[in-house]
Every structure is written in C-alpha cells, then in structure tokens.
C-alpha positions, 0 to 999 in steps of 0.5 A: 106740235102734237101729232094728232093736231099737226095734220089739221093745223097744216091743212088750215094753213094750206087752206088760208094760202089758197084763199089768199089766191082766190079771195076777191077784192074787198075792204073787210079785214079778213079779205085785206089780210088774205089778199096781202099775203099774195106774193109774200114769199117773193117780197121776202125773197127780194129783200133778202137778196137786195137788202139783207147784209149777212155780215150783220146780225138781224133782229126779227120782231113780230107783233100781230096788231097795233097794240102789240106793235106799241109794245115792240116799238120801244124795244126797236127804238133801243135796238136802233140806238144802242146796236147800230150794227143790227138790221131790224125786221118787223112783221105783223098780222092784222091789216090795222097794223099796216099803217103803223108798221110804216112809222117804224125805223126798221130795215124791212116790214111786211105781213107775216106769212101764214104758218105753214112749213113752206112759208116758214122756210121761205121767211127764214131763208130770206131774213136769216135772223139771229133772233126771232122775238114775238110780242105779247102772246102770238107765238106761231108753232111751225115758224118757232119750231123751224127757227129753233131747228136752225139755232135761231134764238126765239123769244117772247116779250111783254108776255101776258096770258089772262086767267080766262084766255082760250089758250089755256083750254085743253085743245089750244094747249095741245096745239101750242105747247111745243111752240112755248116750249122752244122759247129761249127767253120770255119777258113776262109782264107780271108774276101771275103771267109768268106762272100761267106761261110756265103752265102753258109750256114755257120752261121756268128757268127761261122766264123773267118778269120784265114788265110791259113796254107799253107803259114806257111808250105811253109815257114818252108819247104823253111827255112829247105832245106838241101842244102847238100842233094845229089839230090840238091847240084849238082844243086846249083851254078850261072847257070841260072836254071828254075825249072818247077814244077807240070807240065802236058803235056799241060803245057810242050807243051808250056814250052818246045817250049819256052825253045827252044827259051831261049836256043838259047839266052843262051845255058847254061841255065838249065831246071829242070822239075818235072812232076805232075805225073812222070809216065814212059809214061810222062817221056819218052815224055820229054826225046824224046823231049830232044833227038829231040832238042839235049838237054843233059838230065839226070834224077834226080837220075843220077844227084844225083849219079854224073853220069850227073851233067852237064845236060841241062835238069834235069828230076825229076823222083820222088815225094816229092822233088819239094819244095827243088828243088826250092832252086836250081832255079833262077826262077820258072814255075808252072804247071796247068795253061794250064791244065783243073785242074787249077794251082798248088801251087805257094807258094813253089817257092815264099817261096824260093824267086823265081819269078814265071810264070804260064799259063792263068788258074790261076784265081781260085788261090788266091795265084797267084793273090796275087803274081801278084799284088805284082809283084812277078809273071807273067803269059803267055798265049803262048810259045812266051810270056813265052820265053820273060818272062824267058828271062827278068828274065834271063838277068836282075839279078836286075829284077829277084831279085826284083820279087823274093823278092816280092814273098817271102814277100807275103808268109811272110805276110801270116804267123801265120795262123797255130797258129790261126787255132790251137786256133780255133780247140782247142776251138772245142776240149775244148767243145767236149766230149772226146769219141765222144758224144752220139751214134745215129746210128739208125738215121744215118743208116736211111739216107743211 
C-alpha cells in the first residue's frame, strides 16, 4: 500500500474495530455489520482449532454481499463436487448476505474481519488457506498483502470494473494498486474489464477472460424451478402478471403510479411485488397504497395457503423466492433503477424468458446493457413511460415473446463461466501450499 495512504487506512480499520465494540443494538445495516464483528477473531480461531484439517487444502472465497455470493456459489458447488479433498471457507461483508451464507455447502462461513494487520493475521492463522479468492472486485489490501507474504495464492473471479467506477480515481488507485498487483490470477468478465483491471494494477499476464458465473447460476435456478411449489403454483396461468423484484420505495413511487394506469386498461392484470427489504414498514406502505386504490392485495403467505388466490396485487413478505417467482411472470420490472444504489440483478427474469424493464440508473450494469442491445429489455424514466412499456408487452403476445426470447438468449450466451472460473482456481490450488504457506505474522502485525 502507498506509504502516504497506509496510516490513514490503518487508522480507519482500528476505528472500525473500536466502533464494533461500542455500537449499540439496532437494525440498521451499519450497526448490524459492526456488531457482527464482535468476537470474530475468537470465532475464526475456534473453527481453526476444531474444524480445520491441515492435511487437506482449503479454498477461501470472499464475496461481500448476495450479488457477489451468487457469483461464488457455482464455483463452490464445483469445488465440492470435483475436489472432495478440499475444505471450503466463505466470508462476506454485508449483513444482507448472512442468510445467503447459510445456504452454502461450506465448512466455515462468517463475516470478514476488518482489514487490519492484526485481523488479517488472525484470520489466516485460523483458516490456513491454500488459496484466497475474491469475487467481483472487493479485494482488501492488507489481507491480500499478508496472504501473499505467506505464499497463499490470491485470485479474483467474475471480475468487473465499470468505466465510471470510483476505484479508477487517483486516490483509490493509490490505496488499492498494491492489492491488485499481488493477485496471482484474475478471471475477468469481459475484455473491457480485463483492460481496466490491468490499468488498476493487475499484471497483464495474470488476467484471463472467463465470464460471469452468475449467468450459470441464474440459468440453473430457472431450469430447476418447481412449479408445483405451494407459493408458486397458484400464480401460474394465462393471467398477465408483472413480477417486480428487489424494489425500493423510490422504484415503487414510479411503479405503482404506472400500475394504476395499467389497471385502467386491464383490470385483470396482476402485480407481484417483492421489496428488496421486506420490513414491516416497507410492506405496510405498499398495503396502504393498495387500499387507497382499491386494489385487492394479499401477502404471498395468504396466496400460498389458498386464502387469497385471486388477489390483484401479491406482496412478497419473504426473501429467497424471487428467482422462482419470475417463472409466474409475463414480464418483469427490476428495482434499483430509481434508487441511488443502482440496478439489481436482471439475469433471473431473463433466464426465465421474461422481457425486463427498469429505471434510468442502469448504466453501471453490464447485464442491463446486454439485454437492451439484444432487445430483451426496455428502460423507462417516468411512470408514464413505464406504463406505456408494460401496456405494449401486455397487449402484444408476439412482442412480449420476442423480447423474452432475446433476454433468455443473452443468458444462454454467457454460460460456461463457472467451469472456466473453476479451472483458473484449480490452477491456484495446484501451485499452493496445502496449509497456507509460511507464517509471516510479525510483518503483518506491523501494518496494523
């Protein structure tokens, strides 16, 4: 790390550790993320003492949130199937990924400790990995440097760096250049990503274009949908259904106004809406809208039980079922395009063969660009434009089918990234020391 940046970075890490010890209870993501780090060194050490078999190599994959976790999952599944000798560890950063991590077939899963020298040493001492692989872009400087000094191979997969990424700015490049420089192998999503990552510090001879494993993940999940599932079967049929997934209040302001206009033309049209965070407050706001517009609404649980199968608005009050719910759709709206965080994944509805619509904040999404170019998606900046687009798909089965086929073909064209990515990781494991190489604790502690 740049010597001018290192003291500031180290101080920020120590401040985060202190905050974790002092922050009061609360449901905000920041408070949950901080409090989850309490006792994290002890949790890692306990598994290292009781669960780590040092006669077996260990692959450690880190994915900060659910989106990156979906990129890691196909690789972990291949690792489990093809290399039963491996132990698998998985870490994440965001509280939103905690539930997702529990669905993975891994030997150890927990939050990633803060990026301080002391935490890096503690984590590496406990896990003793043969290879440490990051998903997408989230490479941590001190952890990467400490792992590299221990001769642990470090990789990055499904790697992408958008044209407008803040990591391309001068300050970020000073802070992160060394982290990308130590990477032993990088699997980039595209040629453009490979070039931008090289400019960020990755050595050109260590980059290969392997694609995005989320395409494989979305495709397999669409193919495996159980249409007899109690929450899904009541929604299947010929009724025009728009599935709105991962919506935020900013998306719903536009979507629900558009839906009022859609219902005037087709009162039988159905809206399935799955908020990104189905909190009581978020669900209640949608229920109040439905009551004000006399739109019969039921929560998904009521539909599942048979108590409200004919609802015009179905409100999804749980997580983990959205990818399957797209199978009940005629078209999809994906949230985030009106929210400051940006667009959520458009691959799940595309894999189900649905035309996809979203708001204007989609330029950082490569997948959205691919769908738009292929004619499998449309964007709308206002409620009126959104209503018009929904009407076009609702009134023309041929237009809807053409767009849906184009969307599915985009996903099909991206398949195979998981096997290419696994080959890259196997190369790291093949050259790695079984128990994580030599220890360099003293040098790591010196950094923080």
